[in-house]
Structure formats: structure tokens, C-alpha cells
C-alpha positions in Angstrom: -21.5 -5.6 -18.5 -20.6 -3.2 -15.7 -17.6 -4.1 -13.5 -16.7 -3.6 -10.0 -15.1 -0.3 -9.2 -12.9 -0.3 -6.0 -12.1 2.9 -4.3 -9.1 3.9 -2.1 -8.4 7.4 -1.0 -7.2 9.8 1.8 -10.6 11.6 1.8 -11.7 10.4 5.3 -15.3 10.6 6.5 -15.4 14.0 8.2 -16.7 15.9 5.3 -18.4 15.5 1.9 -15.4 14.8 -0.4 -15.9 11.0 -0.4 -19.7 11.2 -0.8 -19.5 13.6 -3.6 -17.1 11.4 -5.6 -19.3 8.4 -5.1 -22.3 10.5 -6.1 -20.5 11.4 -9.4 -19.8 7.7 -10.0 -23.5 6.8 -9.3 -24.7 9.6 -11.7 -22.2 8.6 -14.4 -22.7 4.8 -14.3 -25.7 3.9 -12.0 -25.2 0.1 -12.5 -21.5 0.0 -11.5 -20.9 -1.6 -8.1 -18.5 0.3 -5.8 -16.4 -1.4 -3.2 -14.6 0.8 -0.6 -11.1 -0.4 0.2 -9.8 2.3 2.4 -10.5 6.0 2.9 -8.3 6.7 5.9 -4.9 6.8 4.2 -3.0 9.5 6.0 -3.4 12.8 4.1 -1.2 12.9 1.0 0.7 9.8 2.1 1.3 8.1 -1.3 3.5 5.4 0.2 0.9 4.3 2.7 -1.8 4.2 0.1 0.4 2.2 -2.3 1.2 -0.4 0.3 -2.4 -0.7 1.4 -3.7 -1.1 -2.2 -1.0 -3.7 -3.1 -1.9 -5.8 -0.1 -5.6 -5.7 -0.8 -5.6 -6.4 -4.6 -5.3 -10.2 -4.3 -8.6 -10.2 -2.5 -10.5 -7.8 -4.8 -12.7 -8.7 -7.8 -11.0 -9.5 -11.1 -11.2 -7.8 -13.4 -12.1 -4.5 -11.8 -11.5 -0.8 -12.1 -9.4 0.4 -9.2 -9.8 4.1 -8.4 -7.0 5.3 -6.1 -6.9 9.0 -5.0 -4.0 10.2 -2.9 -2.9 13.3 -4.8 -0.5 15.7 -3.0 -0.9 19.1 -4.5 2.1 20.5 -6.3 2.8 23.3 -8.7 2.6 21.0 -11.7 0.0 18.4 -10.7 0.7 14.7 -11.5 -1.0 13.7 -14.7 -4.0 11.3 -14.4 -3.5 7.9 -15.9 -5.4 4.7 -16.5 -3.2 1.6 -16.4 -4.3 -1.8 -17.7 -2.7 -4.9 -16.0 -2.4 -8.4 -17.3 -5.3 -9.7 -15.2 -7.7 -7.3 -17.2 -8.0 -4.8 -14.4 -7.5 -1.0 -14.8 -6.0 1.3 -12.3 -7.1 5.0 -12.4 -5.0 7.3 -10.3 -2.5 10.2 -10.4 0.8 9.3 -12.0 2.7 9.5 -8.7 3.4 5.9 -8.0 0.3 5.3 -5.9 -0.8 2.2 -7.8 2.6 1.1 -9.0 3.1 -1.6 -6.3 -0.3 -3.1 -7.1 0.4 -3.5 -10.8 2.8 -6.3 -10.3 0.3 -8.0 -8.0 -2.2 -7.8 -10.8 0.2 -9.4 -13.3 2.1 -6.3 -14.4 1.3 -3.1 -16.4 0.7 -3.8 -20.1 -0.9 -0.6 -21.3 -1.4 3.0 -20.1 -3.3 6.1 -21.2 -3.2 9.7 -19.9 -6.6 11.0 -18.8 -6.5 14.0 -21.2 -9.9 13.6 -22.9 -11.9 16.5 -21.4 -15.1 15.2 -22.9 -15.2 12.6 -20.1 -14.7 15.1 -17.3 -17.0 17.5 -15.4 -17.7 20.4 -17.8 -16.0 22.9 -15.5 -13.3 21.0 -13.6 -12.0 22.6 -10.4 -8.2 22.9 -10.1 -8.1 21.4 -6.7 -10.7 18.6 -6.8 -9.7 16.4 -9.7 -11.0 13.4 -7.7 -14.5 14.6 -8.3 -14.2 16.2 -11.7 -11.7 14.0 -13.6 -10.9 10.7 -11.9 -14.3 9.7 -10.7 -16.2 10.2 -13.9 -13.5 8.5 -16.0 -13.2 5.5 -13.6 -17.0 5.2 -13.7 -17.1 5.1 -17.5 -14.3 2.5 -17.7 -16.2 0.3 -15.2 -19.3 0.8 -17.3 -17.5 -0.6 -20.4 -15.7 2.4 -22.0 -12.6 1.3 -24.0 -9.3 2.2 -22.4 -8.1 4.0 -25.4 -11.0 6.5 -25.2 -9.7 8.1 -22.0 -6.8 9.9 -23.7 -3.4 9.7 -25.2 -1.4 6.4 -25.1 1.6 6.3 -22.7 4.5 3.9 -22.7 4.3 1.9 -19.4 8.0 2.5 -18.9 7.3 6.2 -18.5 4.9 5.7 -15.6 6.2 6.9 -12.2 6.9 4.0 -9.8 7.7 3.8 -6.1 11.0 2.1 -5.5 10.9 -0.8 -3.0 13.5 -1.0 -0.3 14.2 -4.7 0.1 15.3 -6.2 3.4 18.9 -7.3 3.9 19.4 -10.9 5.0 22.6 -11.8 6.8 23.8 -15.2 8.2 22.1 -14.7 11.5 20.0 -11.6 11.3 17.7 -9.5 9.0 17.6 -5.8 8.5 14.1 -4.6 7.7 11.7 -1.7 8.3 8.1 -0.9 9.2 6.0 -0.4 6.1 2.6 0.1 7.8 1.0 0.5 11.2 -2.6 -0.8 11.1 -5.6 0.2 13.1 -4.7 -2.2 15.9 -1.1 -0.9 16.2 0.4 -3.9 14.5 3.7 -3.2 12.7 3.8 -4.6 9.2 7.3 -5.2 8.0 8.9 -5.6 4.6 9.7 -9.2 5.5 8.3 -12.6 4.8 9.0 -15.9 6.6 11.5 -16.9 4.0 13.7 -13.9 4.9 13.8 -15.0 8.5 14.5 -18.6 7.6 17.3 -17.3 5.3 18.9 -15.9 8.5 18.6 -19.3 10.3 15.5 -18.2 12.3 12.9 -20.8 12.6 9.3 -20.6 13.7 8.9 -21.2 17.4 12.3 -19.8 18.4 12.9 -16.7 20.5 14.6 -13.9 18.5 16.3 -10.6 19.4 14.3 -7.6 18.2 16.0 -4.2 17.9 13.7 -1.4 17.0 13.3 2.3 17.9 16.3 2.2 20.3 15.0 -0.8 22.2 16.2 -4.3 22.4 14.1 -7.2 23.6 13.8 -11.0 23.2 10.5 -12.0 21.8 9.0 -15.2 20.3 8.6 -15.9 16.6 5.1 -17.5 16.5 2.4 -18.3 14.0 0.0 -15.8 15.5 0.1 -13.2 18.3 -2.7 -15.2 20.0 -0.2 -17.9 20.9 1.5 -15.5 23.3 0.3 -14.3 26.7 -1.7 -11.1 27.0 0.5 -8.0 26.6 3.4 -10.0 25.1 5.3 -8.6 22.1 5.7 -11.2 19.3 7.0 -11.5 15.8 4.5 -13.4 13.7 3.0 -13.9 10.2 -0.2 -11.9 9.5 -3.2 -12.8 7.3 -1.4 -11.5 4.2 1.7 -13.7 4.7 3.8 -10.7 5.9 5.9 -10.7 9.0 4.4 -8.4 11.7 5.3 -7.3 15.1 2.2 -7.4 17.3 1.1 -7.3 21.0 -1.6 -9.7 22.2 -4.5 -7.3 23.2 -2.2 -4.3 22.8 -0.5 -2.0 20.3 3.0 -2.7 19.1 3.2 0.7 17.6 2.6 2.3 21.0 4.8 -0.2 22.9 7.8 0.3 20.6 7.0 3.9 19.7 7.6 3.0 16.1 6.0 4.2 12.9 6.3 3.6 9.2 9.8 3.8 7.9 11.3 2.7 11.3 14.4 0.5 10.7 14.8 -2.7 12.7 16.8 -5.8 13.1 15.5 -9.3 13.9 18.3 -11.7 14.8 19.0 -15.1 16.3 19.7 -15.0 20.0 23.1 -13.4 20.6 25.8 -16.0 20.8 28.7 -15.7 23.3 31.5 -13.5 22.0 29.4 -11.9 19.2 29.0 -8.2 19.2 25.7 -6.4 19.0 23.9 -6.0 15.7 24.1 -2.4 14.5 20.9 -0.7 13.2 21.1 0.7 9.6 20.9 4.4 9.1 17.5 6.1 8.9 15.9 5.2 5.5 15.4 8.0 3.0 12.1 8.8 1.3 11.3 6.3 -1.4 13.1 7.2 -4.7 10.9 7.6 -7.7 11.5 7.3 -11.4 
């Protein structure tokens, strides 16, 4: 029985790249159902694609084949891999960490194979469009019932490339975090959950001190941005259970001039006699293994 095939990429909609890949999927496995997750990942931005896919996986069909294509060109291209997770899903992507955050959401990686069986590819694959000639036909065949071990050589899951996650730092009265994503509405998704703020003694409904992008302001910590007045900056919890900085009917990204990777501090209101909270140094690019 054919499965769902979900699709995330940085292909955009301005040209035929996306349509051609979906055409290959349709020609290879006409009965497979394709669900588009996101195709506006910033070009070659593996970290953004990884964060978006991990946040989406809890709401996607199970099991499914998840095709993810953000593949920065380099002298030695990242090998293609198919990774099976404990929930029965399979992630097809370059081995560059793109799907690594999503594996844990899907129960963890339990098996992997390199996409090195050319019998499943386009007969004359192009060097610069592996999405069309390698990844799409292989993902389509997996969704149509092909056994995982048919795609190529087995690979120890410990040899897969992973993106390292920079956790927040929770202190007695403040939290150091960073922006991990800026969505279409300008909301700043942070690497924080409510438990992190509560660990610093910050409770829902309180005003907090927000230091971000060279700015310091007092804002409320509310359940939703809609509880604040129009144009008000708030710290709140989004629909994925993640702490977010938002502006009611506005853009927090524009207001704070902050983008992905921006460090910030959320603290309890400054007490008399206590010095200012110092921002951490600029974060480095995610380490990989």
C-alpha cells in the first residue's frame, strides 16, 4: 500500500525545479500521495530547514516517507541517505544534518542506507540536480513499498551527520536563549519552552525584561499575543509549545531587527541593586559531526 510522501525544500515557486521533482514522483509512483510541507526554506539554509521539519513532524502522517532537499553544493557532495525511524517513517535527504533534528521527534534513527543503487535513479543523472534525478525517484519508490535495504549500502546510524543543538542556559532569575526561526508573520521562535522560563522563576502573566539585538524593554509573558494590545511586543507560547516573541498585528523581527541566531536574554524584572544582565557572545555556526 502506497504511503504519504511529504516534501520540504528550498526550491521556491519561481521556476520549474519543484514541479519537475513532483513530476518525477508522479511518474515513478502515481498512487503515492504528496504532502508539501515547505518550499521556501532560505536557499541552502540547512539549519532553517532542519528546524522547520522537526517542528512539523508531529503533525504529519505516520508512517510516511519524508523527502527533504536543502543541499548546498560543495566539492564533494553530501551522500544521499534514507534513514528509518522508530515510528516506521523514512527520511530521504542529503547526509548534511537536514533531517537529524526530526529523527528524535519520530522516535530516533534505527537504520540507514546510502542511496548508492543507480538502478533507482534517472538513467543519466545530472551533477547539479540530484533532487530530480536521485532523491525524488528513490523517495517515490520507498513510498510505493520498496524495501529500505534496496536503496543501497547499509550505514551505521552513528555515522550520520547531525546538527548540534545549542541549548538555552537557565539561571536563577534569567534565561539565555536565541532565535531559531523567523516565520512568515515576523514572529521570533526561540530555543525555549515554558519550563525554561519557569526554571528562572518567571511565571505566566508577569512582565519580563527582554534584551535582544541591542535593545532592552519590558514586555508581558502571556499565553498568546492576542492578549496584548495592538502593536505590543509580547513573549508567549506558540501553537507548537515553543516560546516566541511576537507583536500583535505586527512583526517582531522588524521591530527588534533580529534574525535567526540572534542571542537574547529574558529575565525577571530588575531588582534594586542588581546589575544588568550581559548578553552572551554571538553564537557560532552549528557544529556538525
